[in-house]
N, C-alpha and C positions, 0 to 999 in steps of 0.2 A: 504494500500500500504506500509506504514512504517513497519507494522508487517511482511509483506512478505520479505522486504529487510533485516530486522533483522534476520529472519529465514534463509535466504540465506547466510548471513554473518556467522551465527553460524555454518551452515552446512559446509561451506568452511573452517572455522577454525578447525572444528573437523576432517576433512578428508584430508586436504592437507597441505603440507609444514611444518609439525611438525618437529621441531628440538630438539635435546637433547644436553646437554652440553658435551663437550669432557672430557675424563679422562686423568690425567697426568701420571698415572702409567700403567705399562703393564697389559694386560688382564690376569686375573686369569684363571687357567685351566677350559676349557669347553670341555668335551668329549662327542661327539655325534656319533651315529651309521651311518656308510656310507651305502648308498643304495646298493652299490655293494659288501658289506661285510666288516667286520672289523669295526674300528672306527677311528675317527680323533680328536685329541686334538687341538683346535684352537690355543693354546699357542705354539704349535710346529711350527707354521707358522711364528714366529718371525724371522726377518731377511729380510723380504720383505713386501711391503704393501699388505693389504688384503681388498677385498670387499666382505662383506657378503650380500647376496640377500635373504631376507626372503619372503616366498610366501606360498600360499595354492593352491591346484589344482583347487579349486572352486572359486577363486577370478578372476573375469574378468579383472580388471586392472593389476593384477600380470601377467596374461597370455598374455595380450596385449604387455607388455614390455619385456617379456622373450626373444623374438628373438633378440632384439637389445642389451640386456644385454649380450647375447652370442657373438654378433659381437664385442662389446667393449672388452670382455674377450679375444677373438681371437687376436685382435689388440695389446693387452698388455700382452699376455701369458708369455713372457720372464721376465717381470718386476713385475707383480702384480698377486697375487693369488686370483682368484674368487672362491667363494664357495656358492652353493645354500643350503638353509636351509628350508625344508618343515615343516611348523608348524602343522603337522598332525601326532602325535604319534599314533602308532598302525595301520597306514594306508599305510604301505609300498607297497602293491600291486597296489593301485591307483597311488601312487607317482611314482612307477616303470613304469606304463603305460604312465604317464605324461613325464617322462624322455625318454622313448623309442620314443614317438611321437616328442618331441622337440629336443632331442639329444644335450643337452647343453655341451659345451666343458670344463666343470668344474665339480668337484665332487658334488654330491647331498647328503646332510645329512638329517636325520630324527630327528626333535626336540624331546626331551623327555618331560615328564610332568613338570619337574622343569623349563625348559626353557619357555614352553608355559605359565606357571603360574607366570613367572617373578622371579623365585627363583634361577637364575643362575647369573654368573658374568656379563652377558649382561643386566640384569634387565628386565623390561617389554617391550615387542614388542607390541605397541598399535594398530597397523593396518598393513595390507599388501596392496601393496608391501612396504617393508621397506629395508633400506640399512644401514649397519654399516661400517664405513671406519676406518681401523686400520693401523697406521703407521708402518714402518719397525721395530721400537723398541717395538711394541706390544701394544702401547697405542691406545685406541679408540679416534680418533680425530674428528669424526663427525657421525651424524645420519641424515637420510632423510627418512621421512615417507610420501611419496606422489608419484604420477604418474610422474616420471621424463621423460624428453625427452632424446633421445640419446645424443644430444649435451651437455646437462647438465651433464649426467653421464660421458661423455668423459672429460669435463672440470674438474670435481671433481677428476677423476683418474689422470689426468695430474698434478693436485696440490699435490696429494699424492706422486708423483714421484719427486717433487722439493726438 
């Protein structure tokens, strides 16, 4: 019984609630391809808070929360930039089908190999769904790697606006 409890605690620690330390300096340029063409440099979003939503099309948890991520994005469209980042380089057709089906109200970017391998200014994305929260000055002020509830995401976004 004790072994089962330890295994359950280890599993919970590995897959939920992982936090990463914030950074004090603005995000270095991270340029990713937009699903709808062109590219976006995340550092160009400095001036307003940003929520990066990292996902894969095959992650059940990421798909489960995508609809309410969209709802929070709609509620804060004037004040906060939401950006979806598909961690699936070279898989644009499937990501496009995902986008067509869910119709998120934010741009969807395709991660490159450097981002997936942890060689970008964002570092390693250990699991999906994951969120990076960026202040208006461009500094990454928080990370969340877990299955957030809508109310939790709403609370975090409101704190970004303070």
